[in-house]
N, C-alpha and C positions, 0 to 999 in steps of 0.2 A: 153581345157581353152579356155575360153571366154579373149579374149586379143583386145581391142579396143580400136586403139590407133589415138591422135589428131592430124588431119592432112587436110585441107579442112573442104571437106566433112564430115571425120571419126568422129567415137565417141570420149571422151576421156578417159581415164582409167587411172593407175598409172605404175609406171618405180620407178626399185629401184636397187641402183647402190652397190657393195660392192666390197672390195679388202684389200689387208694389208694397216695398215697405211701408209701415205703419196707417195698413188700412182696415185694420179690426179681423184678421187672420187668426190669432192666439185668441181674442176675445171671444168668437165666431166657434172656433174648436173646441174652446172647454167648455161652452156652455151645453154643445151635440155631446161631448164626452159625459159631463155630468148625467144626462136626462138620460141616453141610452144606452151605458152603461162601456163604451170605449176606452183604452186606452190612450193616451195623448202624446204623439213627440212630436219634437222640433227639429226640424233642420239644420236650424241654428244652433240648438244646443249641442247635437252633436258633434257640429262643427269647433265647437268651444272645445270640448272635448280632446277634440284631434290637435287643435293649438294650444291646451292644456300639458296632453303628451309631450308637444314643439319647447317646454317651457313658458310659457306667457304664462302670465296671472290673470286669468277670467274672471274671478270670482266677484266683480259688481257686476249690476243687473243691469248700469249702463256701456258694459266695459264695451259694446261695439261703437260706441262712439270718443273713445279713449283715442291715444296720440300710440299707444301698443296696438291696438286692433288695425290702426291703419298699417303699421307697420308691419303687421300679418298679412292683412290684404292683400302689402306689396309680394311677401313670400309666398302665400295663393297662387297669387299668378301667375310666377313661374314656376311654380309646382302645381299640377292639377291633380296631382295625388289626393290633396286634400277632400276635392269636390268631389271625385271618383272613388273616394273610400264613406263621405256622406252617404252618394247616392247608392252603393254598395250596402250600406247596412241599413238605409229606410228601405228599398226595395226589399230585404228580405224579410223587414219588422212589419212591412204592408202587407207581403202575402200571406202572413201568418192570420191574415183576419183580425177582426173584433178592432181594427184600433182607427186613429182619425190623428192625419200629419199633417201638418201645415210645413210647405216648402216651394224652393221658387221650381223646381226642375222634375218632381215627381210626375204630373201630370205627361208629361212629357216619354215619361219612362214606364211608367206603369200603367197598360190599359184594362186592368184588371179592376177597379177603383171608381167610386164616384167621384166626379173630380168637380167641384166648385171655385169659378173664375171672382174675387171678390176687385172690383174697378173702383176708381177715386181718383179723382183731381188730382196734382199737386199741393195747391195751395188750401186742401181741405187735408191733405195727409198730412203737410207743417203744422196746421193749428194744432192734429191730434197728437202729432209729435211734442209738438210745445207745450200742450196742458198735461199730457203723460210722461215725460222726462224731466220737467220741471226747468224747458230751456227758455230762453228768447227765441224769437221767430226769424230772428238770422241765422243762428244757431241753428234751430230746426231746418230752415230753408236748405243753407251747404251740406248738410248729411243727409237730408234725401236726394237732393241732386246727386251729392256723391255715389249713394247706396244704386238710387236708379241709373245712374251711366253706368257703374261695376257690374251691375245683374245684366244689363244688354252685351256690354262688352265679355265678361266671364262667360255665360253661359252659351253666348254665339259662338264664340270659339271653342269652347268645348263640345257641344251637342248641336250646332249648326241652325238652331231656335232662334227667332225675333221675340226677345222674353216681351211680353206685355201687348203684341201685335197677333202672333197668329194665337185665337182666341178658338179652334174647328175642335180641340184636344179635348174642352170643357163640356160636361152635361146643363150647366148653369151658370150665369154670368146674373150677379148681385151688383145694382148700384148704390153706392157707398156715400155717394151723392146727395139722390134722391130719398133715401130715408134714413133712419135714425139705428142706431147703434140696436138698441130693442126691437126694435120693426123688423132689422133683418136677422137676429135671433131668434124671434118667432116664426119669420117666411124661413128659415134655414132648418129647425123644425119641424116646420109642416114638411116640408120637401122629404125629408129623413124621412118622417111618420108614415108619409103616404105612396114613398116609390113603389111600384109595382114589381115582380123578381118575374 
């Protein structure tokens, strides 16, 4: 696999960060994008664009936690167009190079990228979501449980892989339960900086 990484005289390619909901993907992606000059994309944002095109009001930051988003998820599960179109757009983006993408599916779809999995227990992810989104623990637990179940079911039905179980496609796996976010960012930057072409 040709893995060209940007740092000083190195050549740019793309990085994909994946993991369960509320594990810190966007935070780490943003830090890497800022340090290494990547453009940043989020699979969920592309999906929201498609939802908007279908008439959903997606402008709230916590839109995924609303009743309207639940309705969209039901429509999404009955029509694979949404996920297939998101992945088609993201594959095009990542093959242009110089990007970092957070995505649930790209690690299994695009071999020509550096792939990082962020693992984390459900209990810690619930705490992180509750703090991040100003929710009580019960609300956060319900949302995390639903999102986890949706990810497992949707991507198994669509692509046949076991989300969260088959990590063989990943170059690096970082445990968010063992290290705080600042340490994870530091390690991620160290990885990118020192990858060999």
